[in-house]
C-alpha positions in Angstrom: 0.0 0.0 0.0 1.3 3.4 -0.9 2.1 5.9 1.9 0.2 9.1 2.3 1.9 12.5 1.8 1.7 13.0 5.6 3.5 9.8 6.4 6.3 10.5 3.8 6.7 14.1 5.2 7.0 12.7 8.7 9.7 10.3 7.5 11.5 13.1 5.7 11.6 15.1 8.9 13.3 12.2 10.6 15.7 11.8 7.7 16.7 15.5 7.8 17.4 15.2 11.5 19.5 12.0 10.9 21.5 13.8 8.2 22.2 16.7 10.5 23.4 14.3 13.2 25.6 12.4 10.7 27.0 15.6 9.3 28.0 17.0 12.7 29.4 13.7 13.9 26.8 13.1 16.6 25.6 9.8 15.2 26.9 6.8 17.1 28.4 4.0 15.0 29.7 1.7 17.8 28.7 1.2 21.4 29.9 -1.2 24.0 31.1 -2.0 27.5 34.2 -4.0 28.5 34.9 -6.5 25.8 31.5 -6.4 24.2 30.8 -4.0 21.3 27.8 -3.5 19.1 28.3 -1.9 15.7 25.5 -0.1 13.9 25.0 0.1 10.2 25.3 3.8 9.3 24.6 5.3 5.9 27.2 7.7 4.4 26.2 11.2 3.6 26.0 10.4 -0.1 23.7 7.4 0.5 21.6 9.5 2.9 21.3 12.3 0.4 20.2 9.9 -2.4 17.6 8.3 -0.1 16.3 11.8 0.9 16.0 12.8 -2.8 14.0 9.6 -3.6 11.7 10.2 -0.7 11.2 13.9 -1.8 10.2 12.6 -5.2 7.8 10.1 -3.6 6.3 13.0 -1.6 5.7 15.0 -4.7 4.0 12.1 -6.4 1.9 11.4 -3.3 0.8 15.1 -3.1 0.0 15.1 -6.8 -2.1 12.0 -6.4 -3.9 13.3 -3.4 -4.7 16.5 -5.3 -6.1 14.5 -8.2 -3.2 15.4 -10.6 -1.1 12.3 -11.0 2.4 13.1 -12.0 3.5 11.5 -15.2 7.0 11.1 -16.6 8.2 11.4 -20.1 8.8 8.2 -22.0 12.4 8.0 -23.1 13.3 6.7 -26.5 16.6 5.0 -27.1 18.1 4.0 -30.5 
């Protein structure tokens, strides 16, 4: 099921906050105590930016669909 524009906007807000934390070095990659460590999967800034861009496109499509104006893309021709 497709997400609503409000759900995508909420996710984008979280993604912008995560990007800010990653850019300022506040995002934790590893935590542990004693000899035990847990390593977390962290996206690079490039990966995070690409994901944010995809979600912004999804938001534009969801908003267009909710307004009754579905967004269509041009058909590419290749020879």
